[in-house]
C-alpha atoms as an extended CHARMM CRD file, in Angstrom:
* protein
*
       154  EXT
         1         1  MET       CA             -0.1780000000        0.0310000000       -0.1290000000  PROA      1               0.0000000000
         2         2  ALA       CA              1.3960000000        3.4530000000       -1.1610000000  PROA      2               0.0000000000
         3         3  LYS       CA              2.0000000000        6.1080000000        1.5090000000  PROA      3               0.0000000000
         4         4  GLY       CA             -1.9540000000        7.9400000000        2.4370000000  PROA      4               0.0000000000
         5         5  GLN       CA             -3.7140000000        5.3770000000        0.7200000000  PROA      5               0.0000000000
         6         6  GLY       CA             -6.7730000000        3.5790000000        2.6180000000  PROA      6               0.0000000000
         7         7  LYS       CA             -7.7110000000        0.0150000000        1.4570000000  PROA      7               0.0000000000
         8         8  VAL       CA             -7.2540000000       -0.6600000000       -2.3740000000  PROA      8               0.0000000000
         9         9  LEU       CA            -10.4060000000       -1.7960000000       -3.7050000000  PROA      9               0.0000000000
        10        10  ALA       CA             -9.5500000000       -2.5350000000       -7.2960000000  PROA      10              0.0000000000
        11        11  GLN       CA             -6.2440000000       -2.7820000000       -8.9690000000  PROA      11              0.0000000000
        12        12  ASN       CA             -5.6230000000       -2.7090000000      -12.8860000000  PROA      12              0.0000000000
        13        13  LYS       CA             -2.7860000000       -5.1760000000      -13.1190000000  PROA      13              0.0000000000
        14        14  LYS       CA             -2.7270000000       -5.1140000000      -16.9410000000  PROA      14              0.0000000000
        15        15  ALA       CA             -1.9620000000       -1.4920000000      -16.9030000000  PROA      15              0.0000000000
        16        16  SER       CA              1.6450000000       -1.8930000000      -15.7030000000  PROA      16              0.0000000000
        17        17  HSD       CA              2.1250000000       -4.9840000000      -18.4010000000  PROA      17              0.0000000000
        18        18  ASP       CA              0.6850000000       -2.9420000000      -21.3950000000  PROA      18              0.0000000000
        19        19  TYR       CA              2.4130000000        1.0700000000      -20.2640000000  PROA      19              0.0000000000
        20        20  PHE       CA              5.2960000000        2.4880000000      -19.0940000000  PROA      20              0.0000000000
        21        21  ILE       CA              3.6520000000        4.8640000000      -16.1600000000  PROA      21              0.0000000000
        22        22  GLU       CA              5.7160000000        7.7380000000      -16.0720000000  PROA      22              0.0000000000
        23        23  GLU       CA              3.4850000000        9.9890000000      -13.4730000000  PROA      23              0.0000000000
        24        24  THR       CA              0.7620000000        9.2460000000      -11.2060000000  PROA      24              0.0000000000
        25        25  ILE       CA             -2.3160000000       11.6710000000       -9.7880000000  PROA      25              0.0000000000
        26        26  GLU       CA             -4.9400000000       10.8960000000       -7.3790000000  PROA      26              0.0000000000
        27        27  ALA       CA             -8.1820000000       12.1320000000       -8.2290000000  PROA      27              0.0000000000
        28        28  GLY       CA            -11.7740000000       11.8990000000       -6.5840000000  PROA      28              0.0000000000
        29        29  MET       CA            -14.6100000000       10.7340000000       -8.1880000000  PROA      29              0.0000000000
        30        30  VAL       CA            -18.4900000000       12.0310000000       -8.1600000000  PROA      30              0.0000000000
        31        31  LEU       CA            -20.4790000000        8.7170000000       -7.7720000000  PROA      31              0.0000000000
        32        32  THR       CA            -24.0380000000        8.0400000000       -6.5890000000  PROA      32              0.0000000000
        33        33  GLY       CA            -25.3300000000        6.8060000000       -3.2240000000  PROA      33              0.0000000000
        34        34  THR       CA            -25.5960000000        3.2620000000       -4.6180000000  PROA      34              0.0000000000
        35        35  GLU       CA            -22.6360000000        3.4160000000       -6.2510000000  PROA      35              0.0000000000
        36        36  ILE       CA            -20.3320000000        4.1840000000       -3.0940000000  PROA      36              0.0000000000
        37        37  LYS       CA            -21.9900000000        1.5050000000       -1.1060000000  PROA      37              0.0000000000
        38        38  SER       CA            -20.9330000000       -1.0480000000       -3.9830000000  PROA      38              0.0000000000
        39        39  VAL       CA            -17.2240000000        0.3970000000       -4.4000000000  PROA      39              0.0000000000
        40        40  ARG       CA            -17.0740000000        0.0540000000       -0.3250000000  PROA      40              0.0000000000
        41        41  ALA       CA            -18.0910000000       -3.7210000000       -0.7540000000  PROA      41              0.0000000000
        42        42  SER       CA            -15.0760000000       -3.9210000000       -3.5570000000  PROA      42              0.0000000000
        43        43  ARG       CA            -17.2010000000       -4.8370000000       -6.3630000000  PROA      43              0.0000000000
        44        44  VAL       CA            -15.3960000000       -2.6790000000       -8.9480000000  PROA      44              0.0000000000
        45        45  GLN       CA            -13.4430000000       -3.3320000000      -11.9240000000  PROA      45              0.0000000000
        46        46  LEU       CA            -10.8330000000       -1.5370000000      -13.8770000000  PROA      46              0.0000000000
        47        47  LYS       CA             -9.9040000000       -4.2130000000      -16.4600000000  PROA      47              0.0000000000
        48        48  GLU       CA            -10.9620000000       -2.3590000000      -19.5600000000  PROA      48              0.0000000000
        49        49  SER       CA            -11.3230000000        1.4000000000      -18.3480000000  PROA      49              0.0000000000
        50        50  TYR       CA             -9.7300000000        4.3770000000      -19.7610000000  PROA      50              0.0000000000
        51        51  VAL       CA             -9.7760000000        8.1440000000      -19.0730000000  PROA      51              0.0000000000
        52        52  SER       CA            -10.9100000000       10.6840000000      -21.6780000000  PROA      52              0.0000000000
        53        53  ILE       CA            -10.8380000000       14.2780000000      -21.3750000000  PROA      53              0.0000000000
        54        54  ARG       CA            -13.9680000000       16.4330000000      -23.0140000000  PROA      54              0.0000000000
        55        55  GLY       CA            -15.0910000000       19.7540000000      -21.8940000000  PROA      55              0.0000000000
        56        56  GLY       CA            -12.1040000000       20.5570000000      -19.9810000000  PROA      56              0.0000000000
        57        57  GLU       CA            -13.1440000000       17.4590000000      -17.6030000000  PROA      57              0.0000000000
        58        58  ALA       CA            -11.6580000000       14.0710000000      -17.1320000000  PROA      58              0.0000000000
        59        59  TRP       CA            -14.3600000000       11.2730000000      -17.4720000000  PROA      59              0.0000000000
        60        60  ILE       CA            -13.6650000000        7.5890000000      -16.7160000000  PROA      60              0.0000000000
        61        61  ARG       CA            -14.9420000000        5.2770000000      -18.8550000000  PROA      61              0.0000000000
        62        62  ASN       CA            -15.8590000000        1.6840000000      -18.9610000000  PROA      62              0.0000000000
        63        63  MET       CA            -15.2930000000        1.2720000000      -15.2140000000  PROA      63              0.0000000000
        64        64  HSD       CA            -17.6080000000       -1.4070000000      -13.8090000000  PROA      64              0.0000000000
        65        65  ILE       CA            -19.5340000000       -0.8650000000      -10.5330000000  PROA      65              0.0000000000
        66        66  SER       CA            -21.8950000000       -3.9430000000       -9.6830000000  PROA      66              0.0000000000
        67        67  PRO       CA            -25.4310000000       -2.7990000000       -8.8690000000  PROA      67              0.0000000000
        68        68  PHE       CA            -25.5870000000       -2.4970000000       -5.0860000000  PROA      68              0.0000000000
        69        69  ASP       CA            -27.6120000000       -5.5910000000       -3.9900000000  PROA      69              0.0000000000
        70        70  GLN       CA            -30.4640000000       -3.8370000000       -1.7350000000  PROA      70              0.0000000000
        71        71  GLY       CA            -30.2580000000       -0.5630000000       -4.3680000000  PROA      71              0.0000000000
        72        72  ASN       CA            -33.8730000000       -1.3150000000       -5.9500000000  PROA      72              0.0000000000
        73        73  ARG       CA            -35.1690000000        0.8730000000       -8.5670000000  PROA      73              0.0000000000
        74        74  PHE       CA            -32.2410000000        3.5540000000       -7.3000000000  PROA      74              0.0000000000
        75        75  ASN       CA            -29.5400000000        1.5810000000       -8.6830000000  PROA      75              0.0000000000
        76        76  HSD       CA            -27.0130000000        2.9660000000      -11.3250000000  PROA      76              0.0000000000
        77        77  ASP       CA            -25.7590000000        1.6080000000      -15.0330000000  PROA      77              0.0000000000
        78        78  PRO       CA            -22.8830000000       -0.3720000000      -14.0430000000  PROA      78              0.0000000000
        79        79  LEU       CA            -20.6860000000        1.1780000000      -16.8840000000  PROA      79              0.0000000000
        80        80  ARG       CA            -21.7990000000        4.7740000000      -16.9330000000  PROA      80              0.0000000000
        81        81  GLU       CA            -19.0410000000        7.3410000000      -17.3080000000  PROA      81              0.0000000000
        82        82  ARG       CA            -18.3740000000        8.9430000000      -14.2050000000  PROA      82              0.0000000000
        83        83  LYS       CA            -16.4190000000       12.2380000000      -13.6700000000  PROA      83              0.0000000000
        84        84  LEU       CA            -12.8990000000       12.5490000000      -12.1850000000  PROA      84              0.0000000000
        85        85  LEU       CA            -12.0900000000       15.8540000000       -9.5070000000  PROA      85              0.0000000000
        86        86  LEU       CA             -9.4720000000       17.3280000000      -10.7210000000  PROA      86              0.0000000000
        87        87  HSD       CA             -7.4900000000       20.7560000000      -10.4920000000  PROA      87              0.0000000000
        88        88  LYS       CA             -7.6110000000       22.5940000000      -13.6370000000  PROA      88              0.0000000000
        89        89  LYS       CA             -3.8120000000       22.6850000000      -14.2420000000  PROA      89              0.0000000000
        90        90  GLN       CA             -3.8730000000       18.9580000000      -13.4180000000  PROA      90              0.0000000000
        91        91  ILE       CA             -6.0440000000       18.4680000000      -16.6610000000  PROA      91              0.0000000000
        92        92  ASN       CA             -4.6260000000       20.9040000000      -18.7300000000  PROA      92              0.0000000000
        93        93  ASP       CA             -1.0190000000       19.1970000000      -17.8310000000  PROA      93              0.0000000000
        94        94  LEU       CA             -2.9080000000       15.7600000000      -18.9070000000  PROA      94              0.0000000000
        95        95  ILE       CA             -3.9140000000       17.4460000000      -22.0950000000  PROA      95              0.0000000000
        96        96  GLY       CA             -0.7600000000       18.1200000000      -22.9470000000  PROA      96              0.0000000000
        97        97  ALA       CA              1.1400000000       15.2960000000      -22.5050000000  PROA      97              0.0000000000
        98        98  VAL       CA             -1.5420000000       13.5270000000      -24.4580000000  PROA      98              0.0000000000
        99        99  LYS       CA             -1.7770000000       15.4420000000      -27.2840000000  PROA      99              0.0000000000
       100       100  ARG       CA              2.0810000000       16.3800000000      -27.4420000000  PROA      100             0.0000000000
       101       101  ASP       CA              3.5030000000       13.2850000000      -26.3380000000  PROA      101             0.0000000000
       102       102  GLY       CA              1.5910000000       10.3430000000      -27.4660000000  PROA      102             0.0000000000
       103       103  TYR       CA              0.7120000000        9.1710000000      -23.3150000000  PROA      103             0.0000000000
       104       104  THR       CA             -2.3190000000        7.4260000000      -22.5000000000  PROA      104             0.0000000000
       105       105  ILE       CA             -4.5310000000        8.0730000000      -19.1290000000  PROA      105             0.0000000000
       106       106  VAL       CA             -4.7770000000        4.7050000000      -17.6300000000  PROA      106             0.0000000000
       107       107  PRO       CA             -6.4500000000        3.8390000000      -14.0840000000  PROA      107             0.0000000000
       108       108  LEU       CA             -4.3860000000        2.0700000000      -12.0830000000  PROA      108             0.0000000000
       109       109  LYS       CA             -5.7850000000        1.6780000000       -8.5920000000  PROA      109             0.0000000000
       110       110  MET       CA             -9.1260000000        2.7110000000       -6.6640000000  PROA      110             0.0000000000
       111       111  TYR       CA             -9.3320000000        3.1500000000       -2.9010000000  PROA      111             0.0000000000
       112       112  VAL       CA            -10.8780000000        4.7380000000        0.0430000000  PROA      112             0.0000000000
       113       113  LYS       CA             -9.3670000000        7.6690000000        1.7420000000  PROA      113             0.0000000000
       114       114  ASP       CA            -10.8410000000        9.4780000000        4.5110000000  PROA      114             0.0000000000
       115       115  GLY       CA            -14.1100000000        8.2800000000        3.4340000000  PROA      115             0.0000000000
       116       116  TYR       CA            -13.8410000000        9.0830000000        0.0740000000  PROA      116             0.0000000000
       117       117  ALA       CA            -13.2970000000        6.8620000000       -2.9720000000  PROA      117             0.0000000000
       118       118  LYS       CA             -9.9940000000        7.6700000000       -4.9150000000  PROA      118             0.0000000000
       119       119  LEU       CA             -8.5150000000        6.6520000000       -8.1830000000  PROA      119             0.0000000000
       120       120  LEU       CA             -4.8390000000        6.9070000000       -8.8580000000  PROA      120             0.0000000000
       121       121  ILE       CA             -4.7510000000        7.5300000000      -12.3800000000  PROA      121             0.0000000000
       122       122  GLY       CA             -1.0840000000        7.1990000000      -14.1730000000  PROA      122             0.0000000000
       123       123  LEU       CA              0.1250000000        9.0200000000      -17.5470000000  PROA      123             0.0000000000
       124       124  GLY       CA              1.8860000000        5.8260000000      -19.5400000000  PROA      124             0.0000000000
       125       125  LYS       CA              3.2030000000        5.4230000000      -22.6300000000  PROA      125             0.0000000000
       126       126  GLY       CA              2.3010000000        2.1160000000      -24.7190000000  PROA      126             0.0000000000
       127       127  LYS       CA              5.0140000000       -0.4520000000      -24.4000000000  PROA      127             0.0000000000
       128       128  LYS       CA              6.1050000000       -2.6900000000      -27.1830000000  PROA      128             0.0000000000
       129       129  ASP       CA              5.7240000000       -6.0560000000      -27.7110000000  PROA      129             0.0000000000
       130       130  TYR       CA              9.7350000000       -7.0770000000      -27.0260000000  PROA      130             0.0000000000
       131       131  ASP       CA              8.9900000000       -4.3950000000      -24.0840000000  PROA      131             0.0000000000
       132       132  LYS       CA              6.4630000000       -6.8230000000      -22.4150000000  PROA      132             0.0000000000
       133       133  ARG       CA              8.5510000000      -10.2690000000      -23.2040000000  PROA      133             0.0000000000
       134       134  ASP       CA             11.7490000000       -8.6750000000      -21.5440000000  PROA      134             0.0000000000
       135       135  ASP       CA              9.7140000000       -7.6930000000      -18.5850000000  PROA      135             0.0000000000
       136       136  LEU       CA              8.1890000000      -11.2190000000      -18.2570000000  PROA      136             0.0000000000
       137       137  LYS       CA             11.9870000000      -12.4730000000      -18.7350000000  PROA      137             0.0000000000
       138       138  LYS       CA             13.1520000000      -10.4660000000      -15.7940000000  PROA      138             0.0000000000
       139       139  LYS       CA              9.7530000000      -11.0760000000      -13.5420000000  PROA      139             0.0000000000
       140       140  ALA       CA             10.9680000000      -14.9330000000      -14.2930000000  PROA      140             0.0000000000
       141       141  ALA       CA             14.4390000000      -14.4860000000      -13.6000000000  PROA      141             0.0000000000
       142       142  LYS       CA             13.8100000000      -12.7860000000      -10.5550000000  PROA      142             0.0000000000
       143       143  ARG       CA             11.2490000000      -15.3960000000       -9.5660000000  PROA      143             0.0000000000
       144       144  GLU       CA             13.6780000000      -18.3240000000      -10.0860000000  PROA      144             0.0000000000
       145       145  MET       CA             16.8470000000      -16.4750000000       -7.8750000000  PROA      145             0.0000000000
       146       146  GLU       CA             13.8220000000      -16.0650000000       -5.0090000000  PROA      146             0.0000000000
       147       147  ARG       CA             13.2480000000      -19.4740000000       -5.0620000000  PROA      147             0.0000000000
       148       148  ALA       CA             16.8570000000      -21.1710000000       -5.1570000000  PROA      148             0.0000000000
       149       149  PHE       CA             17.8830000000      -18.5110000000       -2.5460000000  PROA      149             0.0000000000
       150       150  LYS       CA             14.2750000000      -20.0220000000       -0.5000000000  PROA      150             0.0000000000
       151       151  SER       CA             15.3270000000      -23.4700000000       -0.6230000000  PROA      151             0.0000000000
       152       152  LYS       CA             19.2410000000      -22.8310000000       -0.1550000000  PROA      152             0.0000000000
       153       153  ASN       CA             18.3490000000      -21.2370000000        3.2100000000  PROA      153             0.0000000000
       154       154  GLN       CA             15.9250000000      -24.2960000000        4.5310000000  PROA      154             0.0000000000
């Protein structure tokens, strides 16, 4: 758990596999009453989600928040767009990086901090296939070294 984060409710593990994450930003979200209840129950998926900027505002799309079980007719659409709460300067920096340098804004983690749902978004550059293979080789080598070290100490 990173400094200042509460309980991690959802994590996008595929993001670190597909992108070089160079900068992270914490953003708040506008949620309805039944959505925050589902979020606190960890019924969130970030797998196919992405962040887009439209009209000077940041929006997260394709983030799946399951309907709340006791939510009756006031339940929400699980895949609706949700507004992210960022400062104007942060949004302008994101717009500049996406337009100028070819970066992508990727949601990384969702957690509750001080009673509010927060989303950690990252500014990432896409990895090529050979970069992904190289990362997998490094992970496998590290795992083998740890396994050998552990068996040597026992």
